N, C-alpha and C positions, 0 to 999 in steps of 0.2 A: 847720371849712371846710364851704363847699354845694358837694353833688355835683349836679347833676340827671342824668338819664340818660333818654333816649325811645328808641325803638324805633329811628331811623335814625342817632344819633350819641350820642358822649358830649362833654359839656361840662365845663370845669373853671371854678367860677364865683369862685374865689377870686383875691384881686388883679388881678382885672379879665381873666384871661388865658382865651382860648377857643381851642381845639384841636377840629376837626372828625374825628371816627376812623368815617369807614362803613366797612361789612364789606368793600368792594373796596381800601380804603386799610389795612387792617388785614392783609389778606392779602399785600400787596404789602409790606408792611413785613415782614412775616414771611419772605417769600421772599428779599429783599436781605437782610436781618440775618442771615439762617442764608449766604447765599452770600457773607458776609464785607464786605459794602459798608460803608464807614465812615458814621456818623450824618450828617456833612454831605451826603455824596452824595445820603444817602434824602431829608432834608428838602427837597432841591432837586427832586428826581424827584416827591416828593410834591404839592412847590407849596403854594398857597392859605394862607399863614399857618402852616405847620407848621416849626417850628424844630427845629434839633439838637437841643434839651434838651427839645423836647417827644417826639421819636423816642426819646430814650433814655428819658424817663420811660414811655413806653408800650410799649418793649420790656420792661422791668422790671416793669411790671403784667401784662406778658403772660407773665412767668416766664422769657423770654428771657435765656439767661446774658450777662455782660459779654464772654467771649471768642467772637467772630465764629467762624461756621462749625459749630456745634455745640451742640445743645439742652442736651447731658449738662454737668451740671457737673464742672468741672476735677477730677482726680483730688485728693484733697487724699493727700499724704505722709506719713509716720511724722514727729511732731515731735520734732525732737533736743534731747536736755536741754544745758543750759548746761554746759560741763566743769568739775568741780570742780578747779581750778588752786591750786595753792601760793602764796602770796606769796613771791615772787621778791626782793623787795627788803628790805633788812636794817630792822631796827626803827630806829625813830630815838629819838637820846635825848632825855629831857626837857628842856625847856627851863628855863635857871635862872630862880629866880624873883627879880624884881628891884621894888625899892620906889623909888617917885618921890615926892620931896618937894616 
């Protein structure tokens, strides 16, 4: 992957995709993402070739979470272990062995 960065913007050169991210756009993205705007609406407000996927990718690279309205990661609850349940079905009888001629 080739990644070229200059002082004004960031361009992604892989697969011919280009997204221009200058500081005002990044600030607007931050504000709109934290306020809970959907990625599609953010891309429409940013305009000029910024797609929904570009918004999601940039938000991910900026460390914004998938959960809108919060920059804190969602609290991870304790993981529940699988219950050790006894097998309630009666055991199967073995199949009779048959010989085919």
